[in-house]
C-alpha positions as CSV (number, residue, x, y, z in Angstrom):
1,M,-86.2,3.6,-4.7
2,S,-86.5,0.7,-2.3
3,P,-83.6,-1.7,-1.8
4,K,-85.6,-4.5,-3.4
5,Q,-86.0,-2.4,-6.6
6,S,-82.3,-1.4,-6.5
7,D,-81.3,-5.1,-6.4
8,G,-83.6,-5.9,-9.3
9,R,-82.2,-3.1,-11.4
10,A,-78.6,-4.3,-10.8
11,A,-79.6,-7.8,-11.7
12,E,-81.2,-6.6,-15.0
13,V,-78.1,-4.6,-15.9
14,L,-75.9,-7.7,-15.3
15,R,-78.2,-9.9,-17.3
16,L,-78.3,-7.6,-20.3
17,H,-74.5,-7.1,-20.3
18,Y,-73.2,-10.6,-19.6
19,L,-76.0,-12.8,-21.2
20,E,-77.2,-10.6,-24.1
21,G,-73.9,-8.8,-24.6
22,A,-75.4,-5.3,-24.6
23,S,-73.1,-2.4,-24.4
24,V,-73.1,0.2,-21.5
25,R,-74.6,2.7,-23.8
26,L,-77.5,0.4,-24.9
27,I,-78.2,-0.7,-21.4
28,A,-78.4,2.9,-20.2
29,K,-80.8,3.9,-23.0
30,K,-83.0,0.9,-22.5
31,M,-83.3,1.2,-18.7
32,G,-83.2,5.0,-18.5
33,L,-80.0,5.1,-16.5
34,A,-76.9,7.2,-16.7
35,R,-73.9,5.4,-18.3
36,K,-71.9,6.2,-15.2
37,T,-74.4,4.3,-13.1
38,V,-74.3,1.3,-15.4
39,R,-70.5,1.3,-15.2
40,Q,-70.6,1.4,-11.4
41,I,-73.0,-1.6,-11.3
42,L,-70.6,-3.5,-13.7
43,G,-67.6,-2.5,-11.6
44,R,-65.9,-0.7,-14.5
45,K,-64.0,2.6,-14.6
46,P,-64.2,4.8,-17.7
47,A,-61.4,4.2,-20.1
48,A,-58.8,6.9,-20.4
49,P,-59.2,9.0,-23.5
50,E,-56.7,8.2,-26.2
51,A,-54.1,10.8,-27.0
52,T,-55.0,12.7,-30.1
53,R,-52.0,15.0,-30.4
54,T,-49.6,14.4,-33.2
55,P,-46.3,12.7,-32.1
56,R,-43.6,15.3,-31.8
57,S,-41.1,13.0,-33.3
58,R,-42.5,13.7,-36.8
59,S,-39.9,16.4,-37.5
60,L,-37.3,13.7,-37.0
61,D,-38.8,11.2,-39.4
62,P,-36.3,12.0,-42.2
63,Y,-33.5,11.2,-39.8
64,R,-35.0,8.2,-38.2
65,D,-32.7,5.7,-40.0
66,A,-29.6,7.8,-39.2
67,V,-30.5,7.8,-35.5
68,R,-31.2,4.0,-35.6
69,T,-27.7,3.4,-37.2
70,M,-26.0,5.6,-34.5
71,L,-27.7,3.7,-31.7
72,S,-27.0,0.4,-33.3
73,D,-23.2,1.2,-33.4
74,A,-23.1,2.8,-30.0
75,P,-26.2,2.0,-27.8
76,E,-24.8,4.1,-25.0
77,M,-24.7,7.3,-27.1
78,R,-26.5,10.2,-25.4
79,A,-29.2,12.3,-27.0
80,T,-26.9,15.4,-26.9
81,S,-24.3,13.5,-29.0
82,I,-27.0,12.4,-31.5
83,L,-28.1,16.0,-31.8
84,E,-24.5,17.1,-32.6
85,R,-24.4,14.6,-35.5
86,L,-27.8,15.5,-36.8
87,R,-27.0,19.3,-37.1
88,P,-24.7,18.8,-40.2
89,M,-27.5,16.7,-41.8
90,G,-29.9,19.6,-41.7
91,Y,-31.9,19.0,-38.5
92,R,-33.2,22.2,-37.0
93,G,-35.3,20.9,-34.1
94,G,-34.6,20.7,-30.4
95,I,-33.2,18.2,-28.0
96,T,-36.5,17.0,-26.5
97,V,-37.7,15.4,-29.8
98,V,-34.3,13.7,-30.1
99,R,-34.6,12.3,-26.6
100,V,-38.1,10.8,-27.4
101,L,-36.8,9.1,-30.6
102,A,-33.6,7.9,-28.9
103,R,-35.7,6.3,-26.1
104,E,-37.8,4.6,-28.7
105,L,-35.0,3.3,-30.9
106,R,-32.3,2.5,-28.3
107,P,-31.6,-1.3,-28.3
108,R,-32.8,-3.0,-25.1
109,A,-30.4,-5.4,-23.6
110,A,-31.8,-8.9,-23.1
111,R,-32.7,-9.5,-19.4
112,E,-30.1,-11.7,-17.8
113,V,-31.3,-15.0,-16.5
114,F,-29.9,-16.1,-13.1
115,L,-29.4,-19.6,-11.9
116,T,-29.4,-20.8,-8.3
117,L,-25.9,-22.1,-7.7
118,T,-25.2,-25.0,-5.3
119,H,-21.8,-25.7,-3.8
120,A,-20.5,-28.7,-1.9
121,P,-19.3,-28.2,1.7
122,G,-15.7,-26.8,1.8
123,E,-15.7,-26.1,-2.0
124,I,-15.8,-22.3,-2.4
125,A,-15.1,-19.2,-0.4
126,Q,-15.9,-15.7,-1.8
127,V,-13.8,-12.7,-0.9
128,D,-14.2,-9.0,-1.5
129,W,-13.4,-5.5,0.0
130,A,-16.0,-2.9,0.9
131,D,-15.3,0.8,1.4
132,F,-16.8,2.6,4.4
133,G,-15.3,6.0,3.9
134,F,-13.6,8.3,6.4
135,A,-15.1,6.8,9.5
136,L,-12.4,6.9,12.2
137,P,-12.3,10.1,14.3
138,G,-9.2,12.1,13.5
139,C,-7.9,9.6,11.0
140,P,-7.4,10.8,7.4
141,R,-7.6,7.3,5.9
142,R,-10.6,5.4,4.5
143,V,-11.9,2.4,6.4
144,S,-12.2,-0.8,4.4
145,A,-13.9,-4.1,5.4
146,F,-12.5,-7.4,4.4
147,V,-15.3,-9.9,4.0
148,M,-15.1,-13.6,3.3
149,V,-18.2,-15.9,3.1
150,L,-18.2,-19.7,2.7
151,A,-20.6,-20.4,-0.2
152,Y,-22.2,-23.6,1.4
153,S,-22.8,-22.6,5.1
154,R,-22.8,-18.8,4.5
155,M,-20.4,-18.5,7.5
156,L,-19.0,-14.9,7.4
157,H,-15.7,-13.5,8.5
158,L,-15.4,-9.7,8.9
159,E,-12.3,-7.5,9.5
160,F,-11.8,-3.7,9.2
161,T,-8.5,-2.2,7.9
162,L,-7.1,1.1,6.9
163,S,-5.6,-0.2,3.7
164,Q,-6.4,-2.5,0.8
165,S,-2.7,-3.1,-0.1
166,Q,-1.5,-6.6,-0.9
167,G,0.1,-7.0,2.6
168,S,-3.2,-6.1,4.2
169,L,-5.0,-8.6,2.0
170,L,-2.5,-11.4,2.9
171,R,-2.8,-10.7,6.6
172,C,-6.6,-10.7,6.4
173,M,-6.5,-14.0,4.5
174,E,-4.3,-15.4,7.3
175,H,-6.8,-14.2,9.9
176,A,-9.7,-15.7,8.0
177,C,-7.9,-19.1,7.6
178,R,-7.4,-19.2,11.4
179,F,-11.0,-18.2,12.0
180,Y,-12.4,-21.0,9.9
181,G,-9.7,-23.5,11.0
182,G,-9.0,-24.6,7.4
183,I,-9.3,-23.6,3.7
184,T,-11.7,-24.2,0.9
185,H,-10.7,-25.7,-2.5
186,V,-11.3,-22.5,-4.4
187,D,-11.4,-18.8,-3.4
188,V,-13.3,-16.4,-5.7
189,F,-12.1,-12.8,-5.9
190,D,-13.1,-9.6,-7.5
191,N,-10.7,-8.0,-9.9
192,M,-8.7,-6.3,-7.2
193,R,-5.2,-5.3,-8.4
194,T,-3.5,-7.1,-5.6
195,V,-4.9,-10.4,-7.0
196,V,-5.6,-9.8,-10.7
197,L,-3.1,-7.7,-12.7
198,E,-5.3,-7.6,-15.8
199,H,-8.4,-9.4,-17.1
200,K,-8.9,-9.5,-20.9
201,T,-9.8,-12.9,-22.2
202,T,-8.4,-14.6,-19.2
203,P,-7.2,-13.2,-15.8
204,V,-3.5,-12.6,-15.2
205,F,-2.9,-13.2,-11.5
206,H,-0.4,-11.3,-9.3
207,P,2.7,-13.6,-8.9
208,R,3.0,-13.0,-5.2
209,F,-0.6,-13.9,-4.5
210,V,-0.2,-17.0,-6.7
211,H,2.8,-18.0,-4.5
212,Y,0.6,-17.4,-1.4
213,A,-2.2,-19.5,-2.7
214,A,0.2,-22.3,-3.5
215,A,1.8,-22.1,0.0
216,R,-1.7,-22.3,1.6
217,G,-3.1,-24.9,-0.8
218,F,-6.1,-23.3,-2.5
219,A,-7.0,-22.4,-6.1
220,I,-7.8,-18.9,-7.3
221,T,-10.5,-17.7,-9.6
222,A,-11.7,-14.2,-10.5
223,C,-15.1,-12.9,-11.6
224,R,-15.6,-11.1,-14.9
225,P,-15.0,-7.3,-14.6
226,R,-18.0,-5.4,-13.4
227,T,-19.9,-8.6,-12.7
228,P,-20.7,-8.9,-9.0
229,T,-23.1,-11.7,-9.7
230,G,-20.1,-14.0,-9.9
231,K,-19.8,-13.8,-6.1
232,P,-23.4,-13.3,-4.9
233,D,-22.8,-14.6,-1.4
234,V,-20.1,-12.2,-0.4
235,E,-22.0,-9.3,-2.1
236,R,-25.1,-10.2,0.1
237,G,-22.7,-10.4,3.1
238,I,-21.3,-6.9,2.4
239,G,-24.9,-5.6,2.1
240,F,-25.8,-7.3,5.3
241,V,-22.9,-5.6,7.1
242,R,-23.9,-2.2,5.7
243,E,-27.5,-2.7,6.7
244,R,-27.3,-4.4,10.0
245,F,-23.9,-3.7,11.6
246,W,-22.8,-0.2,10.4
247,P,-25.8,2.2,11.0
248,G,-25.5,4.1,14.2
249,R,-22.2,2.4,15.1
250,R,-19.8,4.5,17.3
251,F,-16.1,3.6,17.9
252,A,-13.0,5.3,19.1
253,S,-10.3,3.5,17.1
254,L,-9.7,0.8,14.6
255,M,-9.1,-1.7,17.4
256,D,-12.5,-0.7,19.0
257,L,-14.2,-1.1,15.6
258,N,-12.8,-4.6,15.1
259,R,-13.7,-5.6,18.6
260,Q,-17.3,-4.6,17.9
261,A,-17.2,-6.3,14.5
262,I,-16.0,-9.6,16.0
263,S,-18.7,-9.6,18.7
264,W,-21.4,-8.8,16.1
265,R,-20.1,-11.5,13.7
266,D,-20.1,-14.3,16.3
267,D,-23.2,-13.3,18.3
268,F,-25.5,-12.2,15.5
269,A,-24.4,-12.5,11.9
270,N,-23.4,-16.2,12.1
271,A,-26.0,-17.1,14.7
272,R,-29.1,-15.9,12.9
273,V,-31.3,-17.9,10.5
274,H,-30.0,-17.1,7.1
275,E,-32.7,-15.5,4.8
276,T,-31.7,-17.7,1.8
277,T,-30.8,-21.1,3.3
278,G,-33.2,-20.9,6.2
279,K,-30.5,-22.4,8.4
280,V,-28.1,-21.0,11.1
281,P,-24.6,-20.5,9.4
282,S,-22.6,-21.4,12.5
283,L,-24.5,-24.6,13.0
284,V,-24.2,-25.7,9.3
285,F,-20.5,-24.8,9.4
286,E,-19.8,-26.7,12.7
287,H,-21.7,-29.9,11.8
288,E,-21.3,-30.1,8.0
289,E,-18.7,-27.9,6.4
290,K,-15.8,-27.6,8.9
291,K,-14.8,-31.2,8.5
292,C,-14.7,-30.7,4.7
293,L,-12.1,-27.9,4.9
294,S,-8.5,-28.6,3.9
295,T,-5.8,-28.4,6.5
296,I,-3.8,-25.2,6.5
297,A,-0.3,-25.7,5.3
298,D,2.3,-24.7,7.9
299,T,4.6,-23.2,5.3
300,P,5.7,-19.7,6.5
301,F,4.8,-16.9,4.2
302,D,5.9,-13.2,4.3
303,T,2.8,-11.1,4.5
304,D,4.6,-7.7,4.9
305,D,4.0,-4.8,2.5
306,L,7.2,-4.6,0.5
307,F,8.5,-1.4,-1.1
308,G,11.9,-0.7,-2.7
309,T,13.0,2.9,-2.6
310,G,16.0,5.2,-2.3
311,V,17.1,7.2,0.7
312,T,16.7,11.0,0.2
313,K,19.2,13.7,1.2
314,S,17.2,14.3,4.3
315,F,17.9,10.6,5.3
316,R,14.3,9.7,4.8
317,V,12.4,6.9,3.0
318,S,8.8,7.3,1.8
319,F,6.4,4.5,2.6
320,D,2.6,4.5,2.3
321,R,2.3,8.3,2.1
322,N,4.5,8.9,5.2
323,R,8.3,9.5,5.6
324,Y,10.5,7.5,8.0
325,S,14.1,8.3,9.0
326,V,17.2,6.1,8.5
327,P,20.8,6.4,9.5
328,P,22.4,9.4,7.6
329,R,25.2,7.2,6.2
330,L,22.6,5.5,3.9
331,V,21.8,8.7,1.9
332,S,21.5,7.8,-1.8
333,Q,21.4,4.1,-1.0
334,S,18.7,1.7,-2.3
335,V,16.8,0.0,0.6
336,V,13.8,-2.2,1.0
337,V,10.9,-1.1,3.3
338,R,8.7,-3.7,5.0
339,G,5.5,-2.8,6.8
340,N,3.0,-4.8,8.8
341,D,0.0,-3.5,10.9
342,D,2.3,-2.4,13.7
343,F,5.9,-1.6,12.5
344,V,7.9,-0.3,9.5
345,R,11.3,-1.8,9.1
346,V,14.0,-0.7,6.7
347,F,16.6,-3.1,5.3
348,L,19.9,-2.6,3.5
349,A,20.3,-5.9,1.6
350,T,19.6,-8.4,4.5
351,K,20.6,-6.0,7.4
352,E,17.9,-4.2,9.3
353,V,18.9,-0.6,9.7
354,A,15.8,1.1,11.1
355,V,12.5,0.2,12.9
356,H,9.6,2.5,13.4
357,P,6.0,2.2,14.8
358,R,3.8,2.3,11.7
359,S,1.9,5.6,11.2
360,W,-1.6,5.3,9.7
361,G,-1.8,9.0,9.1
362,I,-0.9,10.8,5.9
363,G,2.1,13.1,5.2
364,E,3.6,12.5,8.6
365,D,7.4,12.6,9.3
366,I,8.7,10.0,11.7
367,E,12.2,10.4,13.0
368,L,14.3,8.6,15.5
369,P,16.4,10.9,17.8
370,A,19.5,8.8,17.2
371,H,19.3,9.4,13.4
372,R,19.1,13.2,14.0
373,L,22.1,13.1,16.3
374,A,24.1,11.2,13.7
375,A,23.1,13.7,11.1
376,L,24.2,16.6,13.3
377,A,27.6,14.9,13.9
378,T,28.2,14.7,10.2
379,K,27.4,18.4,9.8
380,Q,30.0,19.5,12.3
381,R,33.0,20.5,10.2
382,P,36.5,20.0,11.8
383,D,38.4,23.2,12.7
384,S,41.0,23.8,9.9
385,C,43.2,25.4,12.5
386,A,43.1,22.5,15.0
387,L,46.3,20.5,15.4
388,P,46.3,16.7,15.0
389,T,47.1,14.7,18.2
390,A,50.6,14.0,16.9
391,L,51.4,17.8,16.8
392,E,50.1,18.7,20.3
393,G,53.7,19.0,21.4
394,L,54.1,22.1,19.2
395,G,51.9,24.1,21.6
396,E,50.8,27.7,20.7
397,T,53.5,27.9,18.1
398,G,52.0,25.1,16.1
399,R,48.4,26.5,16.4
400,T,49.6,29.9,15.2
401,Y,51.4,28.2,12.3
402,A,48.3,26.2,11.4
403,R,46.0,29.3,11.5
404,L,48.4,31.2,9.2
405,F,48.7,28.3,6.7
406,A,44.9,27.8,6.6
407,A,44.7,31.3,5.1
408,S,46.6,30.2,2.0
409,S,45.3,28.2,-0.9
410,R,47.4,25.2,-0.3
411,S,46.1,21.9,1.2
412,V,46.1,22.1,5.0
413,Q,45.8,18.3,5.2
414,R,48.9,17.7,3.2
415,E,50.8,20.4,5.2
416,M,49.9,18.8,8.5
417,V,51.0,15.4,7.3
418,R,54.4,16.8,6.3
419,I,54.8,18.6,9.7
420,V,54.0,15.4,11.5
421,F,56.7,13.6,9.5
422,L,59.3,16.3,10.5
423,V,58.3,15.9,14.2
424,E,58.8,12.1,13.9
425,L,62.2,12.6,12.3
426,F,63.6,15.5,14.3
427,G,61.5,15.7,17.5
428,A,58.8,18.2,18.6
429,S,61.2,20.6,20.2
430,A,63.5,21.0,17.2
431,T,60.6,21.3,14.8
432,K,58.9,23.9,17.0
433,S,62.0,26.0,17.0
434,A,62.4,25.7,13.2
435,I,58.7,26.7,12.7
436,D,59.3,29.8,14.9
437,E,62.4,30.8,12.9
438,V,60.5,30.3,9.6
439,M,57.6,32.5,10.7
440,K,60.0,35.3,11.7
441,T,61.1,35.4,8.1
442,G,57.5,35.9,7.0
443,H,57.0,32.5,5.5
444,V,55.0,29.4,6.2
445,G,55.4,26.0,4.6
446,A,56.9,22.6,5.5
447,E,59.6,22.9,2.9
448,Y,61.0,26.0,4.7
449,V,60.9,24.2,8.1
450,E,62.6,21.1,6.6
451,Y,65.3,23.4,5.1
452,V,66.1,24.9,8.5
453,L,66.3,21.5,10.1
454,R,68.3,19.7,7.5
455,H,70.6,22.4,6.0
456,K,70.9,25.3,8.4
457,R,71.1,23.3,11.6
458,R,72.4,20.2,9.9
459,L,70.3,17.9,12.2
460,V,70.4,14.2,11.6
461,P,67.0,12.5,11.6
462,A,66.4,10.4,14.8
463,P,62.9,8.9,14.4
464,A,61.1,7.9,17.6
465,P,60.6,4.3,18.3
466,L,57.7,2.6,16.4
467,R,54.5,2.6,18.4
468,L,52.1,-0.3,17.9
469,G,49.3,1.0,20.0
470,Q,49.4,-1.9,22.5
471,P,50.9,-0.9,25.9
472,D,52.4,-4.4,26.5
473,L,54.4,-4.3,23.3
474,D,55.2,-0.6,23.3
475,G,56.7,-1.0,26.8
476,L,59.3,-3.6,25.8
477,S,62.9,-2.3,26.0
478,L,65.8,-4.2,24.5
479,G,69.4,-3.3,25.4
480,E,72.4,-3.3,23.0
481,P,73.7,-6.8,22.3
482,D,77.1,-7.9,23.8
483,L,79.1,-8.9,20.7
484,S,82.1,-10.0,22.8
485,T,80.3,-13.3,23.3
486,Y,80.9,-14.0,19.6
487,D,84.7,-13.2,20.0
488,R,85.0,-15.7,22.8
489,L,83.3,-18.4,20.8
490,F,85.6,-17.7,17.9
491,A,88.7,-17.9,20.1
492,T,87.6,-21.2,21.6
493,R,87.0,-22.7,18.1
494,K,90.6,-21.7,16.9
495,T,92.2,-23.4,19.9
496,S,90.4,-26.7,19.5
497,D,91.1,-26.9,15.7
498,P,94.5,-25.2,14.8
499,Q,94.3,-26.7,11.2
500,D,91.1,-24.9,10.4
501,P,92.1,-22.3,7.7
502,S,89.2,-20.0,8.7
């Protein structure tokens, strides 16, 4: 068939179909063509054959209303749970038919409609954390990214930390305020526990964070739970960090990671043309939004992590999954632990009692050598046979006496006090002689020594001069007063006044 004849046939097929309304089958019969050829000329594909098999859900028809009721009450109910409830009703089929019917009857949630929000310069900042897993070599802690985005200019602040505690959040907020050089009117947060204690009908904010917001001069608002669309700009910012900064990144430490993050933030993230606004965030911020930010209040605010705890028997306090030593004298005391990014400090009331470099490991024990030495000193028990300083004059006799007395069940401390008292009254030499005499009789005891001194030897107590512990005063020596002076004064008075009856 020549090309001219082929074009004439195609034109006739098109005329019969579109002008006369003939079907594919009628055209094929009239022109002696295959129906496939007619469809090719018309540009049609053969229609898929309709399914002729009987729907498998027919065995579930008696239970259709019951399944609809179950899904109406609990749309999230799984097919396996539906099957469990159908068994007592008499259903004997399998799970596949239940899944087909559940897919058909399960209520479909209405598609949410999203509005494009517009914000004034300096009005809103959006804040959130992002988890990046165990990314630091040799560090058993998860790496988190603090991200803040200004809703108008899309200016982004990025900082990586090893904790999402409230102290870390407050310190990151301080860094972000200094980065922007001001604060917005409102900051939007996710429902992080360091900001929102609970969110039922209305959010209940953490008191300490409310005080921080008041000190810095911005308002707080929180998204509804599990509704990231309430802060779309920071969600896109986190996604941008995951997609453009994180892949293939290599770093040796948290400091190295933050150094790279700052460089990427300033040189690329805030210098690119934003895909939504079509503008460069850093230029919009510099020329439009920066002047609309509120001035940062200079009110000081404590951003340390705070933790009240007790000191254990091993003179340790637990803080952020590590243990830190304190002076042993504080065992069983209640203390306050303060931690920032660099140091951990322990306070007893308002007094600082210990300072340690902060450990970002897990399960580590950090001890100061001075604390161990103090603990060893308290463990050294005094020798029960040692003589007090006041009894050193008794020599070997006194040490033998103390060793023998220590073997008894009586109080050594009380005995030493009584012997010291006898030495002060009768002197070291007399007391030593009396102790030796008592031991020869097979006895020990201050009462025997005192009996020998007072009754057998009839010694009179002659206590030593009182010692004040100051050489200048203890060295003073006063002689006996001359009472004859008073006799002369009395004689002179009698001579001058003979009528005086005295």
